[in-house]
C-alpha positions as CSV (number, residue, x, y, z in Angstrom):
1,X,21.8,-18.4,-16.2
2,X,21.0,-19.1,-19.9
3,X,17.6,-20.6,-18.9
4,X,17.1,-17.9,-16.8
5,X,17.1,-15.4,-19.2
6,X,15.4,-17.5,-22.0
7,X,12.5,-17.8,-19.0
8,X,12.8,-14.0,-18.5
9,X,12.7,-13.4,-22.2
10,X,9.7,-15.7,-22.9
11,X,7.8,-14.2,-20.2
12,X,8.5,-10.5,-21.0
13,X,11.2,-9.8,-23.0
14,X,8.9,-9.8,-26.5
15,X,6.1,-8.1,-25.0
16,X,8.7,-5.0,-24.1
17,X,10.7,-5.1,-27.3
18,X,7.8,-4.4,-28.9
19,X,6.6,-1.4,-26.7
20,X,10.6,-0.5,-27.0
21,X,10.4,-0.1,-30.7
22,X,7.0,1.5,-30.6
23,X,8.4,4.3,-28.6
24,X,11.5,4.4,-31.1
25,X,9.4,3.8,-34.5
26,X,7.2,7.0,-33.4
27,X,9.5,9.7,-32.0
28,X,12.2,9.0,-35.1
29,X,9.2,9.6,-37.5
30,X,8.0,12.5,-35.6
31,X,11.7,13.7,-35.5
32,X,11.4,13.3,-39.5
33,X,8.4,14.9,-40.2
34,X,9.4,17.9,-38.2
35,X,13.2,18.2,-38.9
36,X,13.9,17.1,-42.7
37,X,11.3,19.9,-43.6
38,X,13.3,22.4,-41.4
39,X,16.8,21.2,-42.9
40,X,15.3,22.3,-46.2
41,X,14.4,25.5,-45.0
42,X,17.4,26.1,-43.4
43,X,19.7,25.5,-46.4
44,X,17.8,28.2,-48.5
45,X,19.8,31.3,-48.9
46,X,16.8,33.3,-47.1
47,X,17.3,31.2,-44.2
48,X,21.2,30.8,-43.3
49,X,21.6,34.1,-41.7
50,X,19.6,32.4,-39.1
51,X,21.1,28.6,-39.0
52,X,23.2,29.3,-36.2
53,X,20.7,30.4,-33.7
54,X,18.1,27.8,-35.0
55,X,21.1,25.1,-34.6
56,X,22.3,26.2,-31.6
57,X,18.9,25.7,-30.0
58,X,18.7,22.1,-31.0
59,X,22.6,21.6,-29.4
60,X,21.1,22.8,-25.9
61,X,18.5,20.5,-26.2
62,X,20.6,17.7,-27.5
63,X,23.0,18.6,-24.5
64,X,20.7,18.5,-21.7
65,X,19.9,14.8,-20.2
66,X,16.7,12.5,-21.0
67,X,16.1,13.2,-17.3
68,X,16.2,16.7,-17.7
69,X,13.7,16.9,-20.7
70,X,11.7,14.6,-19.4
71,X,11.3,16.1,-15.8
72,X,10.2,19.4,-18.0
73,X,8.0,17.7,-19.9
74,X,6.5,15.8,-17.0
75,X,4.3,19.0,-15.3
76,X,2.7,19.4,-19.0
77,X,2.2,15.9,-20.7
78,X,1.9,14.1,-17.5
79,X,3.4,10.7,-17.5
80,X,3.0,7.7,-20.1
81,X,3.5,7.1,-24.0
82,X,3.3,10.9,-25.5
83,X,5.6,12.6,-23.1
84,X,8.2,9.6,-23.7
85,X,8.1,10.3,-27.1
86,X,8.0,13.7,-27.1
87,X,11.3,13.6,-24.7
88,X,12.5,11.1,-27.4
89,X,11.8,13.2,-30.5
90,X,13.1,16.3,-29.3
91,X,16.9,14.2,-28.8
92,X,16.4,13.1,-32.7
93,X,15.7,16.2,-34.0
94,X,19.2,17.7,-34.5
95,X,21.7,14.9,-36.2
96,X,18.2,15.3,-39.2
97,X,18.3,18.6,-39.0
98,X,22.2,19.0,-39.2
99,X,22.6,16.6,-42.1
100,X,19.3,17.2,-44.3
101,X,21.1,20.7,-44.2
102,X,24.6,19.1,-45.1
103,X,23.4,16.8,-47.8
104,X,21.5,19.5,-49.5
105,X,24.4,22.5,-49.3
106,X,26.7,19.7,-50.2
107,X,25.1,19.5,-53.6
108,X,27.3,21.3,-56.5
109,X,26.4,25.0,-57.1
110,X,26.9,23.9,-61.4
111,X,24.1,21.0,-60.9
112,X,21.6,23.5,-59.6
113,X,22.6,25.8,-62.2
114,X,22.2,23.7,-64.9
115,X,18.7,22.6,-64.0
116,X,17.6,25.9,-63.3
117,X,18.6,26.8,-66.9
118,X,16.5,24.1,-68.1
119,X,13.9,25.8,-67.3
120,X,13.5,23.7,-64.1
121,X,11.8,26.0,-61.2
122,X,13.2,26.5,-57.9
123,X,11.2,24.0,-56.2
124,X,11.5,21.4,-58.8
125,X,15.7,21.7,-58.6
126,X,15.1,20.6,-54.8
127,X,12.9,17.9,-55.7
128,X,14.0,16.4,-58.2
129,X,17.7,17.2,-58.0
130,X,19.3,18.4,-54.7
131,X,17.2,15.7,-52.1
132,X,18.1,12.9,-54.4
133,X,21.3,13.6,-54.0
134,X,20.9,14.5,-50.4
135,X,19.0,11.4,-49.6
136,X,22.3,9.4,-48.4
137,X,23.7,12.2,-46.3
138,X,19.8,12.3,-44.5
139,X,19.7,9.2,-43.9
140,X,22.4,8.8,-42.0
141,X,21.0,11.5,-39.9
142,X,17.9,9.2,-39.5
143,X,20.3,6.5,-38.4
144,X,22.2,8.0,-35.8
145,X,18.5,9.9,-34.6
146,X,17.6,6.2,-34.1
147,X,20.2,4.7,-32.8
148,X,20.3,6.9,-29.8
149,X,16.5,6.8,-29.6
150,X,16.8,3.2,-28.8
151,X,18.9,3.7,-26.5
152,X,17.6,7.0,-24.7
153,X,14.2,4.7,-24.5
154,X,15.2,2.8,-21.5
155,X,15.3,5.8,-19.2
156,X,11.5,6.4,-20.5
157,X,9.7,3.7,-18.3
158,X,10.8,6.0,-15.1
159,X,7.4,7.7,-16.9
160,X,5.5,4.7,-17.1
161,X,6.3,4.5,-20.7
162,X,6.9,0.6,-20.8
163,X,9.9,-0.7,-23.0
164,X,13.1,-2.5,-22.3
165,X,13.9,0.2,-19.3
166,X,11.1,-1.5,-17.4
167,X,13.2,-4.9,-17.3
168,X,16.1,-2.7,-16.4
169,X,14.8,-0.7,-13.5
170,X,12.7,-3.4,-12.1
171,X,15.9,-5.8,-12.3
172,X,18.1,-2.8,-10.7
173,X,15.2,-2.4,-8.2
174,X,15.2,-6.1,-7.0
175,X,18.7,-6.9,-7.3
176,X,18.3,-9.0,-10.1
177,X,21.5,-8.7,-12.7
178,X,19.7,-11.4,-15.1
179,X,16.9,-8.8,-15.8
180,X,19.7,-6.4,-16.3
181,X,21.9,-8.3,-18.1
182,X,19.1,-8.9,-20.4
183,X,17.5,-5.8,-20.7
184,X,20.8,-4.7,-21.7
185,X,21.4,-6.5,-24.2
186,X,18.3,-6.6,-26.2
187,X,18.5,-2.3,-26.1
188,X,22.2,-2.9,-27.5
189,X,20.9,-6.0,-30.0
190,X,18.5,-3.7,-31.3
191,X,20.4,-0.5,-31.4
192,X,22.7,-2.9,-34.1
193,X,19.8,-4.1,-35.9
194,X,18.6,-1.3,-36.8
195,X,22.3,0.6,-37.1
196,X,22.8,-2.3,-39.8
197,X,19.5,-2.2,-40.9
198,X,20.3,1.2,-42.0
199,X,23.8,0.4,-43.9
200,X,21.7,-2.3,-46.2
201,X,19.7,0.8,-47.3
202,X,22.9,3.3,-47.9
203,X,24.4,0.9,-49.8
204,X,21.8,0.2,-52.1
205,X,21.1,4.4,-52.8
206,X,24.6,4.1,-53.7
207,X,24.3,1.2,-56.1
208,X,21.1,3.0,-57.4
209,X,22.9,6.5,-58.0
210,X,25.9,4.9,-59.3
């Protein structure tokens, strides 16, 4: 069994792992580019009244099964890498937006008032005080999004995006338990490694802050 798993890994595993990481990496990076600025915007006083409506939209998107999102995107973008990344990006938005808002809203008002009293502009307070203090919470949101994306990316193979889903679905089609097992184990291992890397990053940030 182990020898068979090793042969499958050597034959297909490395390439599919790279494809999987590309899907997850591009999707999470895209989600960060969209969600962090949006979270910052929603944390400002003039946008607070719109928070519930916008977050409700992301909740709906997060609640939809990944297959439904892929089915909705398919007529617009076709098959392949782009629609898969788009679907994964949509899934990754909510935790990053939520944590960015929570991190910024969690900054003590006294700290902000003191910075403003020292002559800093609101923009300077945001970039020099609020974001650095909120950064560990924002990182936790990105961590959640990345781990979720690793599992969701498996389904991307249904629209020809490759990744470890190709190994799993090929195993299902051929009744090959070895491919199903190896694909699942590799996906889980990637999720664990990414999670632990973020834990190390958060620990380092805490050490720097203290």
